[in-house]
N, C-alpha and C positions, 0 to 999 in steps of 0.2 A: 228148406235149403238142402241141396244135394251135396252129400259128403262122400268122397271117394277114398277107399281104403283097401289095402292088399296085405294079406298075411305074409307075403314073401319077405317083408322087412325082417322077419325073425331069423333069416339066413345070415344076416349081418349081425353077429353077436360076439365081438372080440372079448377075450377074457380080461384084457387090460389095456390101458393107455399109459403114457409117460407124462407126468406133470413137470412143471418147472422145478429145477433142482434135481431131476432124475428120479423122482418118486414114481414107482410103478403102482398104479391105482386101478381099482375096478372101473370098467368103462361106463362113464356117466350117461352117454347117449344110448341107453339100453332099451330093449323091447318093452320094459315096464312102462316107459313113457306113453307108448301107444295104448297099453292096457288101461292106464288111468284116464286118458282122454276119452277112449271109447266108452268106458263105464259112465262117465259124466254125460257124454253126448246122448247116450241111449235114454237118458232121462228127459231129453228135450222133446216137446210135442212136435216140433217142426222138422226134425232131423230125418233124412232119408239116406241110409248108408248103402252105397253101391260099390260094386267092383269096377275098377278101371278097365278100359279096353286097351289093347295092345296097338300102339301107333307105329311100331317098327322103329328102325334106327334113323330114318331121314330127319325127323324133327330134332333129334339129339345131335346129329351131325351138323345141323344148321347152327349149333352153338359151340360144340366141342370139336377139337381137331381129331382127325382119324388116328393119328399116332397115339393120342391120349386114350381114345376108346379101345384101341388095340391093346395097349398096356393094361387097362382095367380088365379086359376080357381074358387075358392070358397070364396075368401076373402070378396068380396063385399056383397054377400048374407048372409054370416056368420055374418058380422058386423051389417047389418041391423036387422037381427034376434035377435042379442044380445043387440042392442041399439035402443030402440023405438024412442028416440028423433032424432037420425040420420035418421031413416026411414021417419020421418015426414018432414025432410028437405033434402031429398036425392038428389034433383036437385041443391042444393046450397053448398053441403059439400063433403068431401072426407075422406077416411080412412087414417089417419096419426097417428102414435104412439107418445107418449110423452117420452117413455123410449126405449132406444136402447141397443142391446146386447153387453156388454163389453167382455163377455165370451160367447162362442157358444157351450158349452158342453151339454146343456139341452134345448130343445124347450118347451116353456110353452104351456098350454092347451087353454088359452083364446085367442080370436082373436086379442086383442091389444098386448098381449105377443108375438103371432106369427108374428104380423106386425113388432114389434121391433126386432125380430129375423131375418126376411127376408129383411127388408128395411134398407138401410144404412144411409139415410139422409132424409131431409124434401123436397127434389125436386122430390119425387116419390109418390105423392098422388094417391091412388087407387080409381077409380070411376067405375061405372057400366060397361062401355065398355072397360076398360083398357086391360083385358086379350084378348078379341077378336082383339083389335087393335094391340097388341103385336104379336099375332099369324099371322095376315096378314102381318105385317112388316117382320117377319121372313120368310114368304113364298115369299116375294119380293126378299129377299137376296138369298134364295135357287133357285129361278127362274133365277136370274142373274148368279149364279154358274152353273146351268144346261146349260144356253145359251152359256157358253164358253167351256163346257166340251167336246163337240163333236170334238173340235180341238186338244185335248190332246191325244198323243200317249203314252200309258204306256209301256215303254220298259225298264226293269230293267238294261239292259246292256248299256243303253244310257239315263241317268237320266234327261237330259235337252232336250230330243227330243220332237218336236211338229211340226205340219204342217202349222198351221195358228196362227195368234196372235190377236184374236178378243178381244173386250172389251164389257162389259155390265154395266149397271148402275141400282142399286136398290134404288129407292126413298123411303127410309125407314123412317117411323115415327110410334111409338116412335123409337129413336135411340137405340144403343145397347152396345157400347164398355165399359161402366162402369158396366154392369151387369156381375157378376161372376157366378160361377157354381150354387150357391144357394143364391144370394143376388142381390137386385135391388138398383140402386143409380144413381145420376146424370142424371135424366130423362130417364134412361134405365131400361128395364124390362127383355127382352130376348136379348142375345148378337148375333145380326144378323150376324156380320162379322165372329164370331167364329163358328156359325152354318153353314154358307156357307163354311168356310175353312174345317171344319170337314167333310162335305159332299164331298168336293173335294179330301180328302186324299185317296179315293178309286182309284184315278188315279196317286198317287205318292205324293211326298213332296209338301208342300204348304208354301208360305211366306205370312205373314200379315204385311202390312205397314200402320201404323196409323199416319195420318197427321192432326188429330184434335188438337186444342189448348191444350186440357186437356189430361193427361196421360190415356192410355187405360188400366186401372188397372183391369177391368174385364177380358179382353182378356189375360192379363198377368197371372191372377189367373187360368184361364182355361187350358192354355198350358205350364205352368211354368216348369213342370217336363217331358216334351215331346221333342223329337228330330225330329219328323216328321213334325212339324209346326214351322217354324222360325217366331218369333214375334218381331217386331221393332216398337217403338213408339217415335215420335219426338214431344216434347210438352213443355209447361211451367214448369219450375222447381217446383216440389211439395213442396219445402221448403217454397214457398210463395203462391202456387196456389193449388186449388182442383185437385186431391183428397187427397193431403197432406201426406198420409200414404203409398203411393206406387208411383213408377215411377222414382226412383233414379238410378243413373248410376251404382252403385254397384250391383244392382239386375239383375243377368244374367242367372237365371235358377237354377234348383236343380236336383240332381240325373241324369237320362238320359238326362234331358233338360239343364244341365249346359252348358252355352255358346250359347244356342239357343234362348235366349231372350236378347234384347238390348234396353236400354232407352237412349234417347238423350235429357236431360233436358236443356232448354235454358232460358236465363234471360229475364226479362221484357224489352220491347223495341226492341226485336229482329226484324231485318229488312230483306228484301229480300236476301241480300248477305249472312248474317249469317245463315239464314234458309237454303238456297240452299247449303251452305257448309256442314251442317249437313245431308241434304238429299243425297248429293254425297257419304258421308260415309255409309249411310244406303244402298244405291244402290250397292256400292261395296260389302257389306256383303251379299246382296241378290244374286249378281252375283256369288260369291264364293260358296254359298249354293246350287245353281243350282236347284231351284224348278221347278215343272211341271206347276204350276199356281200361280197367285198372287191375293190376296184380299187386297183392299185398303179401310181403314176406313177414309172417307173423311169428314173433318170438315172445315167449313168456318169461324169459330171463331178465326182463325189466322189473319183475315183481320183487318187492323188498323181502328178501329171504331166500333168493335163489343162490345156490352155492357158487355160481360162476358170475354173479352180478353184484354191482355196488349201487344200483338205483334203489329208490324207496317207493315205487309205485304201489298203490293199493288195488284191490280187486275192483273197487268202484272206479278208479282211474282207468283201469284196463277196459271196463265196460264203456267208459266215455270215449276212449279211443275208437272203439267200434261205432258209437253214435256218430262221431264227427266224420269218420270215413264214409259211412252210409249216406251222410248228408250231401256228399258229392253227386249222388244219384247216377252213378256209373255202373255198367255191368262189371262185376268185381269177382275175381278169382282169388281166394285167400289160400296161401300156401304155408303149411306148417314148417317152422324152422326150429329154434332152440327153446329152452325152458327145462330146468333140471331139478326143480323142487317138486318131486313126484307127488308128495302129499297134497299139494295145492294145484298141480298142473291142470288137471281136468276141470276143476271149478273155475280156474282162470280162463281157460279156453271157452267154456260155456258163457262166462261173463262177456267176453268179447263178441261171440256170435250172437248172443241175445241183444247186446248193444247195437249190433248192426241192424237188428230187426225192429228197433224202437227209436223214437225221436230223441235228440239231445236233451239231457236232464240238467247239465251243469252250465254255467255261463260260458259263452263263447270266448270271452276275454277273462282268463283266470286272474 
């Protein structure tokens, strides 16, 4: 399996984030996450760790607005220029607004106004290296998409035709699935999975399967009115969990995209059997859709013991998720999203990847 990774992610390393209730906390989405995953992956016989190539901005512009990309590229220097006290303490601080856009009809002119317009919450502090790290992360996802593309035969008369079923893994940081067309949130700045899926549409229809603990609201936002990308998210019910305002079962798309988005919101305490039952429904939808390729948004915060999750999945269950996704026999690009139990993170990622390389071990109907 080809695995794409770039050390540039270390440039995005905020000193803090702000939790509910105003608690200033060490940033959970830390470079240590990648260190733990890399250490575990290097113990796999089949892993080939590669640097991504630079795809330029065009594939990213196909997903995110120019105004949003301009903001990400210039936000840090613009803020320092406007705020002398921030410049004096630039190694210990980050750009975070105190006011957020309840209406998005008009973008303000000041940098704090722009930050409130483009940033959804207090988990996306912008520091000097944020934009470079986000670009490198997107290039990892695009490289993973490119790695599977040579196996896809685009034949309009046979929409499910392909010759091989390779998989690749993009070790992305920052993650991406909460980033919408022009908004950052939930540790995410550029939507890596959406960028990879959009790039793959040149070969035919694509399915995105999001198995992160949190709803993939950014991915939903980007493809909600489209039929050429089927988007499915299995996640904690937003009635009690972030992102709260998207990810409900009744949200199924709009316009041409009606019926091509599905959410599977699950209750707190969801275990392996309940999760796998939802996954089987998602797999049935993908099978009926008949895509040429699959993009998986992989989160390890479903694991029972993650500090940001309330599910009870085991490592064996995570491996079985990989088994069942592999059984679709589609060229598959796996894109790293969340997972914050750093002690177990690497072992859980390896369990998933090894699961993709072996046949299902548990009953299909749990």
